[in-house]
C-alpha positions as CSV (number, residue, x, y, z in Angstrom):
1,M,202.5,199.8,-138.9
2,P,201.3,196.2,-138.7
3,V,203.9,193.6,-137.0
4,L,203.4,190.1,-138.4
5,A,205.0,187.1,-136.7
6,M,205.4,184.2,-139.2
7,T,204.1,181.3,-137.5
8,P,202.2,177.9,-138.6
9,R,199.7,178.7,-136.1
10,G,198.5,181.9,-137.1
11,K,195.8,183.0,-139.5
12,P,196.4,181.9,-143.1
13,I,197.4,184.9,-145.1
14,T,194.9,186.0,-147.7
15,Q,195.3,188.1,-151.0
16,A,192.8,190.5,-149.0
17,R,195.1,191.0,-146.3
18,I,198.4,191.4,-148.8
19,R,196.4,194.1,-150.4
20,E,196.1,195.9,-147.0
21,I,199.6,195.6,-146.5
22,A,200.7,196.7,-149.8
23,E,198.5,199.9,-149.2
24,G,199.6,200.6,-146.0
25,P,202.7,202.4,-144.2
26,G,204.9,199.2,-144.3
27,V,205.2,196.1,-142.2
28,T,207.6,194.4,-139.8
29,I,207.8,190.9,-140.0
30,L,209.1,188.6,-137.2
31,C,210.6,185.1,-138.3
32,G,211.1,182.4,-135.6
33,R,213.3,179.5,-136.1
34,F,212.6,175.8,-135.7
35,E,210.5,175.9,-132.3
36,G,209.3,179.6,-133.2
37,F,208.5,182.2,-130.8
38,D,208.8,182.8,-126.9
39,E,204.7,182.8,-126.1
40,R,205.7,185.9,-123.5
41,L,206.0,187.7,-126.8
42,F,202.5,187.6,-127.9
43,E,201.3,188.1,-124.1
44,A,203.3,191.3,-123.8
45,R,202.7,192.4,-127.4
46,P,199.1,191.5,-128.4
47,E,199.1,193.8,-131.5
48,I,201.6,191.3,-133.0
49,E,199.5,189.3,-135.7
50,E,200.4,185.7,-136.0
51,V,200.3,184.9,-139.4
52,S,200.7,181.7,-141.6
53,L,201.7,181.6,-145.2
54,A,199.9,177.9,-145.6
55,D,199.1,174.7,-143.5
56,I,202.8,173.7,-143.9
57,V,205.7,173.8,-141.3
58,L,209.0,175.6,-142.5
59,S,212.3,175.6,-140.5
60,G,212.0,179.2,-140.1
61,G,209.7,182.2,-141.2
62,E,211.9,183.8,-143.7
63,T,210.7,181.9,-146.5
64,A,207.3,182.9,-145.9
65,A,208.0,186.3,-145.3
66,I,209.8,186.3,-148.7
67,A,206.6,185.1,-150.2
68,I,204.4,187.9,-148.4
69,L,206.9,190.5,-149.5
70,D,207.0,189.3,-153.0
71,A,202.9,189.3,-152.8
72,C,203.0,192.9,-151.6
73,I,205.7,194.2,-153.8
74,R,203.8,193.0,-156.9
75,L,200.7,195.4,-155.9
76,L,202.9,198.7,-155.5
77,P,202.0,201.1,-158.4
78,G,204.3,200.6,-161.6
79,V,205.5,197.1,-160.4
80,M,203.3,195.1,-163.1
81,G,203.1,197.9,-165.5
82,A,199.5,198.6,-166.1
83,A,197.6,199.3,-162.9
84,S,195.0,196.8,-164.0
85,S,197.4,193.8,-164.5
86,G,196.6,192.3,-161.3
87,A,192.9,192.7,-161.3
88,E,192.1,189.2,-163.0
89,E,194.7,187.3,-160.9
90,S,193.6,184.2,-158.7
91,F,191.8,185.2,-155.5
92,E,191.2,188.6,-156.3
93,D,187.5,188.1,-156.9
94,G,187.2,185.1,-154.7
95,L,187.9,182.5,-157.6
96,L,191.1,180.9,-159.3
97,E,192.1,182.6,-162.2
98,Y,191.1,181.2,-166.0
99,P,193.7,179.4,-168.1
100,H,196.0,181.2,-170.1
101,Y,197.5,180.3,-173.6
102,T,200.6,181.4,-175.8
103,R,202.1,180.7,-179.0
104,P,202.0,178.7,-180.9
105,Q,198.4,178.2,-181.9
106,E,198.9,174.6,-182.0
107,W,200.9,172.7,-179.5
108,E,201.6,168.8,-179.6
109,G,198.0,168.5,-181.3
110,R,196.3,171.0,-178.9
111,T,194.9,174.2,-180.0
112,I,194.1,177.3,-178.4
113,P,190.3,177.7,-177.6
114,E,188.5,179.1,-180.8
115,V,186.9,181.7,-178.4
116,L,190.2,183.2,-177.7
117,R,191.2,183.8,-181.3
118,S,187.9,185.1,-182.1
119,G,188.8,189.0,-181.2
120,D,185.2,189.2,-179.4
121,H,185.8,190.6,-176.1
122,A,182.4,190.1,-174.5
123,K,182.8,186.2,-175.5
124,I,186.3,186.1,-174.3
125,A,185.2,187.6,-171.0
126,A,182.4,185.3,-170.6
127,W,184.5,182.3,-171.3
128,R,187.1,183.4,-168.8
129,K,184.5,183.9,-166.1
130,A,183.2,180.2,-166.8
131,Q,186.4,179.1,-166.6
132,S,187.3,180.8,-163.5
133,E,184.2,179.4,-161.7
134,E,184.7,175.8,-163.1
135,M,188.3,175.7,-162.3
136,T,187.6,176.9,-158.9
137,R,184.5,174.8,-158.1
138,L,186.7,171.8,-159.2
139,R,190.0,172.5,-157.7
140,R,188.9,174.5,-154.3
141,P,185.6,173.7,-153.2
142,D,186.3,175.8,-150.4
143,L,186.7,178.6,-152.2
144,W,183.9,178.1,-154.3
145,E,181.5,177.7,-151.3
146,R,182.9,181.0,-149.9
147,H,182.4,182.7,-153.4
148,T,178.8,181.3,-153.9
149,G,177.7,181.0,-150.1
150,A,176.3,177.5,-151.1
151,P,177.6,174.4,-149.5
152,V,179.6,172.0,-152.2
153,Q,177.9,168.8,-153.0
154,S,179.8,165.9,-154.3
155,A,178.7,164.2,-157.7
156,S,176.3,161.9,-155.5
157,G,174.6,164.9,-154.3
158,A,176.0,164.4,-150.6
159,Q,176.9,167.9,-149.1
160,R,180.6,168.1,-148.0
161,E,181.1,168.6,-144.5
162,T,182.5,172.1,-143.3
163,K,184.2,173.0,-140.1
164,D,180.8,174.4,-138.9
165,D,178.8,171.2,-139.1
């Protein structure tokens, strides 16, 4: 069973790692407070995986642990209802999720895109894919670069610097 230690110096958790944990035998999560863990713990137990929720520092690992548990629990069979419910979520295919719309059809002068009201499932799927790609490209160039394998360029044509440069 994996043992995770919540620490800002750990490897950022990903949806893929969450899926591995959810499909596994369970997990033990260690949560430090304020200054974290005694380094000798990691020296003595190299199997402990140092994990970070994000590039942030919290007072303790409990909040991050709850977020990881919630991300895992929602993937367990029956939690979300239909087994396919999580297939189109952000990060599942390396992209951010497409926009969602609810009722009413018009709200403060804004309407639901016509394609979503068309009933044409192929056109809806194509619209959703295009929206996911555009949203990811604009909001998360790091994810877009990983998804496409091509360096992200600014509007001026200059390539964005990467950590490998």
